N, C-alpha and C positions, 0 to 999 in steps of 0.2 A: 320584296327589296325595299329598304327604307330610302326615300328620296327627299332631299332638302334643297330647294332652289332658292337662290338669293341673287339680288341685283345690287351691284356696287358702283358708285362713282369713284373714279380713280384719277388723281393727278399726282405730279411729283411731290407736292407738299400738302396733300389732302389726306385726311383719315376719316373714314366713315364708320360709325358705330351703328349696327343694326340691333334694335332692341326687340324684346319679345312682343308678339302680337297677342293682345288679350282677346278672349272670345267675344267680348261685348264691344270691341273697337272696330270702327269702320276704316280707320286710316293707319297706315304703318309709319311711325315717326322715324326720322333719321336725324343725325346730328353731324354737321360738317365742321371740321377744324382746318383752317387754312392760314398760313402765316402771311399770305398776300391778299388774295381775294377768294370769294366763295364761288365755285362754279354754279352756273345757272342750271335749274332743273325744270324740265318741261314735260307736260303730259298732253298729248294731242294738240300741240302747238301753243298751249297755255303754260305760262310760267307758274310754278307751284311752290308753296312752302311745305306742303305735305303731299304725299303720294297716295293715291287710292289703294285700298287693300288688295283689290283685284289684280294689281300689277305683280304681286308677289305670291307665288304658290308655295305655301308651307305645309308639308305633309310628312308624316313619319309612320310607316307601317312595318310590321314584323311578319316574315314568312319563314317557312322551314328552311333551315340552312342546308346547303349542299356544297359540293366542291366546285361547282361552276360559278361564273360571275353572277348569274341571275339569282343565285341563292344566298349571296352574301349581303351583309348589312352595309349599305353604301350611302355616303353623303355626296350629292351631286351639286356642284357649285358652278354658276355661270357668271362671268365678268362682262359687263357691257359699258361702252362709252357711246351709245347711240341715242337718237331722239325718239319721238313718238311715244310708244308705250313702254319705254325703258328709260332708266336714268341716262342722261345724255351728256356727252361732250365730244365735239368735233365729228359727230355723225358716223362713227365707226366703232366696231367691237374692238376690245382690247386683245389683239392677237399676241400669241406667245411664240416667240421665235425659237428655232432649233437650239437646243442647249439651255433653254430657260428651265429652271426648277421652281416648284411651288411648295415650300414647306407649310404645313398647317399644324398648329398646336391646339389641342383640346384641354381645357382646364376645368376642374370640378372640385367641390369641397370634399375633404377627406381628413378625418380626425387623426389618422395614423401617419399621414404624409407630412413632410417638413413644411412648415409655414401654414399648415391647415388646408393646403390645396394639392390634389393630385394632378399630374401633367402627363399627357400622352402626345408624342410627336409623330407626325406622319409625313411622308414625302408623297404628295398627291400624284395620281396618274393623269396625264394630259389626254383627255378624250378628244378634244377638237381644238387644235392650235389656232385655227383661223378665227373661230368665234369665242375663244377664251374659255373653254369648258374643261374643268378638271373634276376629279372625284377621289374620294378616299374610302377604304373599306374598314369599318370599325372592328377593332379587336374584341375577342370574347370578354377579356377582363374588364372592359368598361361597361359591358352590358349588365353586369351585376349591380351597377350603381343606379340609384333612383334619385332624380332631381335635375337641377339645371346644369347644363354643360355650356361653357363659353368657348367659342372658337376664334382663333386669330389666323389670318392668311398673310403670308409673306411671299414676295416674288424676287428671285435672284436671276438677273439677266446674264447672258454669256459674256457681255462686255464689262463684267465686274461691278456693274451697277446693281443696286437692290432697292426694293421698297419694303421698309419695315412697317408691319401692320397695314398691308394693302387693304384689308377689310376685316370686319369682325361680325360674328353672328352668334346667336344663342339658340339652343333647342332644349327640350325636356325629355327625359326618360321617365315615364310615369309608372307608378306601381300598378299591379294587376291583382285582382281578387282571387282567392283560392278557397274552395269549399271542401266538404268532406270527401269529395270524389278525387281530390288531388292525390297523385301517387306518392309513394314514400319519398322523403326528402332526398335520399341518396339517388334514387332513380331520377328525380327531378333535376338534380345537378348533373349527373353523369350521362343522361340521355341526350344532352345537348341543350344549351340555354335557349337558343332561338326557338327550338321546337316547343318547349314548354311555355314560352311567352305567347305563342299562338294559342295554346290551350287556355292560358290565363285570360287573354283578351276575349276569347269566346265565352269563357265563364263570366267575365265582367259584363259583356254585352248581353248575355242571357239574363244575368241577374238584374241588370239595369232595366231590361224590357219587362221582367217580372215585376220589379218595383214600380215602374211606370204604370203597368196594368193595374196593380193593386191600388196605387194612388188614384188612378182614374175611377176604379170601382168605388173606392171610399168616397171620393168627391160626389159621385152620382148618388151614392147612398145618403150622403149628408144633405144634398140638395132636395132629395125626395122626402127625407125624414124630418127636415126642418119644419115642414108643414104639419107634421103629425104631433109629436110630443117631444118634450125636453129629454125624456129618457132615451129616445132613439138618437138624439144628438149626442148625448153622453156616450152611448154605445159606439157611435161613429168615431168620437174622439179617442175612445179606448182602442179602437182598431188602428188609428193612426199612431197612437203611442206604442202599440205593439210592433207596428211596422218600423218605427224609428229605432226601437230596441233591436230589431233584426238587422237593420242597417248598421247600427253601432257594433253589433257582434261581427258582422261581415268585415267592417273596417279593422276591428281588433285582430281578426284572423289574418287579414292582409299584413298588418304590422308585424305579427308574430312570424309569418312566413318570410317577410323581408329580413327580419333579424336572423332567422335560420339560414337564409341564403347568404347573408353576410358572414355567418360563422363558418360556412363551408370553405371559405378562402383561408381559414386559419388552420395550420397543421396541428393535429392533436399530439400530445406528448405522453410518454410513459417512462418511468425510471426503474432501474433494477441494478442489483449488484452482481448478477450473472445473466448471461445470454444463452445458456444451455437450456433451451425450451423444448428441444427434441420435436417430434412430430405429433404431439398429443392434440386431441380435439378440445379446444378451450371454449367452445360455444356454450357449454352448460354452466351450472352453478359452481362457485369456487369449492375446492376440496378443503375441508376444515381439519383434516388429519395430517400428521407428518407422514413421510414415506416410511412405511412399515418394513422393518428388517428384523432379523433374528435378535439383534442387540436389544430390541424393545421388550422382548418376552422373557419371562421366567417359566421354568417347567419343573415338574416333579413326577413321581410315580412312573418311572420308566418311559418317559416321553423325551424325545430329542427333537431339536428344531434347527433347520439350516436355511440359508438364503436360497431362493430359487426365482429367477427372472425378476419380476416386479413384486415379489412377495416372499413367502416363506413356505417351507415344507415341514409338516409335523408327522413324526413317526411314532405311533402308539405300539407299545409292547405289553399287551394284556393290561391296559391301563384305562382309566376313565377321566382323569383330571384334565389333561391337555396342557394348555399354556395360556398365560395372561400377560398383558402389557403393563408398563408403568403408567404414569399419569398422562392422559390425553386431554384434548380440548373439552371444556365443560359446556354442555348445551344450555340454552336459555329456556325458562318455563314458558308454557303456552305458545310454543313455536313448533311448527311441523318440521321434522327432520327425516331424512332417508339415509339408511346405512346399506351399502351394497358392496359386493365383492365377486370376483371370479374364482370358482371353486372347481378343483379336479379331484375326484375320488380315484386313486390309483388302483391298479389291478390287484395289488397285494392286500387290499383292505378286506377285513372280515368283521362284521358286526351290524348292529341296527342303526342305519343312517338317520332314522327319524329322531334318534336320541342325540345326534351330534349337532351342536349349536354354535352359532356365532352371536355373541351378545355384547351389548354396551351397558356397563354397570356403574354403580356409585359405591363409594366407601365412606363411612362404615355401613355394614349391613349386606353388601353384595347384591342389592336390589337390581333387577333387570329393568332398564329403562327402554331399550330397544333390543329385539332379539328375533332370530329366525333359525330354522333347522334345515337339514338336508334330506327331508323325507321324500322329496320328489326327485332326488338325484340317484343315478344308478352307478354301480361300480364300473370304472373305466370311462365315465362321462365327465365332460367339462361343461359347466353352465354358470350363468350369472344368477346370484341370489340377492334379494333385497328385502328390507322391511321399512315401513313408514310409520311414524307415530309422534306423539308429543307427551310432555309431562306437565301437570298442573303447577308444580312447584319444585324448587331445587334448594330445599333447606337442609341444614346439617350434612352438607356434602364436603368432605375433605379432598377427595379426588375422584376422577372417573377413569375407567379403563375398559379395554376390550378383552374378551375371553373366548377361546375356542376349546370346547370340551365335549365329553359325552355324559349325558345326564343319567347318573346312576347305572351305567352300563359299561361293561368291560369290552373294549374293542382292540383290534390288532391290525396293523398296516399303516399306510400313510395317506395323508390328505394334503394337497397343495392349495394355498389360498393366496390370491394375487389381487392387485388393483383395488385395495380396500379404500372406500371413499365414504365420508360423512358429509352431508350437504343439507342446507336449508331447502325445504320444498317437499312436495308429495310425490314427485316423479324422479326416478334416478336418471342422471345425465352422464355423458361419457367421462371416464376417469382422466384426471391429470394431476400432477403434483400440487402441493399446497404452496403457492407462490408468495404467501404472506410470510413464510418462514425463510430462514437462511437456506441456501445462499442468495435467494432472489430478493426478498423483502420489498416486493414491488409496490409502486405508488403511482397515482395519476398526477401528482403535483410534486414540485421540488421540495426538498427538506425544509421544514420550518425550523426557525431558531429555537433552541432549548432555553427557556427563560428561567429555569431552575438555578438556584445558587450553586455555582461551580466549586465553591470551597467545601461543600459537604462531602464527607468521605463515605463511599459505599464499598462493600455492602453493609447494611444496617441489620443487626441481629439483636433483638431486645424483647423483653416481656413487659415493658412499661406501657402505661396508658397512652402517653404521647410518643409517637413513633418518629415523627419528623417535624421540625420547625425551622424555617429559614425565610430570608427575604428573597423575593424574586428580583430579576433584573429590571422588571417594569412593574408599575403599580397596577393593581386591579382597577377596572373602571366599570361603572354602572352601565348595563346593557351591552357590554362588550364581551362576546363569547370567548371562553377559554376551554382548553382540553388538557387534562392531566392523565398520564399513563405511567404505570409502574409494573415492574416484574418482581413478584415476591410470593411468599407463602404466609398462611395464617391458620389458626385453629378452626375447626369445622363450624364452631358456633360464634365466631367473631367476624366482623366486617371492617373494611377500610373506609373511614369517613373523613371528609375534607372540611376544614374550617378556615375562615378568614380571621386572622389575628386572635385565634383561640375561642371566638364566641359566635361568629356568623356561620351558620350551617349551610354549606353549598351542596351537600349530597353525598351519596354512597357510591363507591367504585364497584363496577360489575365486571364479570369476565369478558374478555375480548374474543370474538369469533375467530377461530383459526389459530390462536396462539395459546400455549400452555402457561399456566401460572401468571397470566398477564391481565391487569385490571385497569379499567378506564372510566373517566367521568367527564362529560362535556357539560358545562354550566355557564349560565349567563347571570352575573350578579345583579340583584335588585338593591343590594345594600353593600357598601364598602366601608371598612373601618376608617375613621377619620385620622386616628393617631398614626397607624402604621398600615397604609393601604397596600403595601407590597408584601406583607407578612402572610404566609399560609402555613397551616399545621395539619398533620395527619394523625388521627387517633385510631386505636382499635376499640370497637364497641361491641357489646356493652362493657361498661367499666368493671362490673362485679364478676366477670368471667375471663379475666385477662389470661393470655397464653403467649407462647413464643411466636414472634412474627419476624419475617425477614423481608428486606427490600434490597434487591440486587441493583436496580437502577430506577431513576425517576425522570420523567420529561414533562415539562409544561410548555404549551405552545398556544399561540393565538389562533382563533377560528374553531370551527366545528369538525375539521378533518385532521386526524392525527397522522403523523409521519414517523417512520422508524427511528429508533434511538441509535443512529449511526452518524459518523462524522461527515461522510460524503457518499454519493452514488458513483459507481464506476462507469455506468452506461446510461444513455438516454436514447429513447426511440421516438421517431416521428412518423405519423401516418395521416392519411386523408380523412379517415372516419374515426369516430370515438368508439373504439373496440376494446373488449376485454381480452382479446386474443393477442398475446405479445408477438405472434408471428405476422400480424398485420402491420407491424411497425418496422422501419429501417433503423438499425441500431448503430451507435457510435460511442466512443469513449467521451465522457464529459470533460470539458476544459478544466474544471476544478480538480478532478482526479489526476489528470495529466500533469498539472502544475505541481500538485503536492507530491506526486510520485517522483518527479525529477528533483524535488527538494529534499528527499529522504537521504539519510546518512549513507545508506548502502548504494546510492547513486552518485556519490562524490569520490573522486580520486584525489587523495591527499599528496602533499609534497614531501611527506616524511612517513616512516613506518612501512612495514611490509603489507602489501595488498595483492590480491589476485583480481585480475581484470578480465572479464569475458568480452569477446568481440573486439572491435577496433575503437580506439580513442584518437581524437584529433587534437594533438598538443599544439598550443600556440607558440611554445618555446621548445628548444631541444631538450628532451628528457635526459637526466644524468643518473649515473650510478656511482656513488661515492665521489660526487662532484665531477665525475668524468662523463662527458656527453656520450650517449649511446650511438651506435652506428645507425645512420639513416640511409635507407635504400633510395637515394636520389643523387642527381648529378648537377654540378654547377661549375662554371669556368669564369676566369677573369684574366684579361691581358693588361700588363703594367709596363709602361715604357720607362727607360732609365731616367734617373734624376741627375746623373753625372754626365752632362753633355760636354765636359772639358776633355774627358778621356775616351768617350764613346760617342758614336753618331746618334742623332735624334731618334732614329728608327730602331735603335737597339731595344729589345723588349723581352719579357718573360711571360709566357702564357701558363697560368696556374689552372689546373683542372682537378676538381675535387669530387670524389664519389664516396659518400659516407665519411670516414675519418682518413681515407687515403688521398694523398695529394701527388700529382705529377706536375713537375715544373719543366717546361719546354723553353730552352734558351736559344736565342738568335741575336748575337750582339756583334758589333763591328768596332774595332779599336781605331783611334785616330792617329796615334804615333806608334812607331815600331819599337819592339822590345822595351815597353815602358817599365819603369822600375817600381818595385814595391806593390803594396795592396791598394786597390782602387775600389771605393764603395760604389756599388752599382745601383741599389735601391733598397728600401725597407720592405719587409714582408707585409703584404696587405692583410687586413683583418679577415679572419676566417681561414688563413693559410699558414699560420706560424707553426714551425716544427715543434714536436713535443720537447725535444732537446736540441740546443744549438751545437752541443759537442758531438763531433763526428759527422755533422751534416756537411755534404759537399760532393764534388765529383770533378770530372775533366770534360772540357769542351774541345771538339775537333775543328780544325781549319777546314772549311767547306771546299777550299780549292784543292788541297792535296790529301785530305782526310787524316792528317797527322794531328796528334795531341798538341794543343796550342795554349789553352788557358785552363787554370784551376779555379774553382769557385768554392767558397766556404761561407759559414754563417757566423756572425757575431752580434753584439747588442745593437749595432746599427742596421743590421739586415744582411744582405748578400754582398760579399766582397769578391774581387777578381784579381788574379795575378798571372804573369806570363810564366808558363811552364816549359818553354822551349828557348833555345839560344838563337833562333832564327825566325822571328815573327815580323814580317813587313807591316807597314801601316795599311789601314783600311782593309783588314782581313775579316771576313765574316766567319764567326765561329759558332757552332751549335752543339747542343747536347741535352740530355734528359736526366733529371734527378727525381727519384721517388722517395716519399717519406710519409709519416703519419702526423696528424694534428689533433689536438684536443680542443681547438677553438670552437665556439658556438657557430652554428650554421650562418654563413654570410648572408647579408640582406640582398 
């Protein structure tokens, strides 16, 4: 357990700052700030300006973390206001009453935090209220920090009084050495930080002891050999120099490990345009071939081909040729590759299996670059086949392709071939699809900006010497690395060559692993044209053998890592470790793709024209058809009192209830005079409740006393009007009734 004891002087207007105790210091310095007077400090009855170091026990030890209190990383703080061997005031400890809380803030430097300092706040546990002892348990996330930590203590009393910065203290989290016996970094991180700190401290102690012993031995040798010869002295000095070199290496190892520990806290990212990764094993080498289907093959000589599982099924009918693919990824010279596949010889097969071959070839010529046969395979058997090899050069290659055939032998029956994989390396690894191709186009970094001139029209199809010439968005700079990638085709004897402003040779583009007809060059200019530093040009070389070339697209980006030529990524994944397995990441839609998706034309509902809308739309205003509001499945009501209080009582009112376009008007009005003559305006229609037509609107209200018809209501430009419809209507008679009608008004607020 890590313990850190401190003694503080406390008064209502005093602030004590406790500074680091240096290894070569005998006294612990304190600084007092007091708006009135400085409290006196005593040691064994003597007034002191400084306090002996022995009064303060500063220690910090790491032990294996467990779930009980004794296994946690704890800072233990005691507050005193007593004389003798402690900082003194009024001869009593600073007791902490019930309800008192002690917040503690730890502050440390952090480049990523706001203001350059990270902050951790704790609410201390009160261990001993009478003697003012509290403690905090350090969180794991601060233990990855190396360096000085500043602490500030605050006290909030239950009577709403508080002490801001009741005390301050500092301590260090020191780095620990790591040697070759250190476990893998992931284990170091995930097995528990505290546990590994113990190991590191032991390594540091052992190494320090070893260094001390070697220094002692060297000094003894020096003392003895000084009496002999200068050669022995030189030899001793060489031993010391070698020892210092070892110490420097150990420190470098520590620094590198600290950097790795810091990187562990950063989530690793991956980007993809599809998250259909299935359950493949991605632990091996990348697959450089497209997913092989029957569409990739051509056949002849009575051979048919169909898709089957993760591959194809070839059926021979007394034939020998088989089938071959179109253009596939071109391998690099002097590089080891492995071609592998899962093959099943079906029960109907008849023929010599040693003559049946899977080969990787080049055109023109049909030369076999990688190839294997089925000599060790039996009819009815399924097995993995593979071949490993390399080629010294790849000259005069127009395209490369796969072929499955029978070598000069007629065979009959069917063979299934699945999980075809081409990879760099001498050992075949588990199959998975080529994630460099569509739909995934996977990357470990976000998309780089395409600096190519966007006004150039693609595709380019030409036989001229100069294939492309344009200004980039940015200027080329000396010693600033750039990468250019294009998809295109060229004659077998030609190459794509990049120049700056037509004269500065930056290099030749080469095939890209895992992509067909894709070429790339990463270059760092040592020279840039003064006149037009943003100009780049592509040529086909040599000039005397020009042929037809195509460029489907071209991308120029800063840095030595190329990213796909796409507008945006649909998905991004985050994971704790830097893995090539996409299933190790948690995937989500990128904000950029979400924003652009909602900005598309097909995501917009227009206010004119015919459109089909899937799902539900939340309209802010009432939608209309031919300027007529559509029916809404909701209810609203409004009660309106009469505006004519001359002929009707104040409480006369109409309650309007609207559901969709249907309105129900509920009347309850009382006349002031009997048998009043003529039409009397009652009120205007409120907004949202106006009838579609005023003509024909109206009805009869009954006297609530005798249930006889008494009043008639109609509509005009002024609103609702009322007249007596009986010859015997006394004064102050309440009449009621209901009128139902439709409205085309917008929905009332």
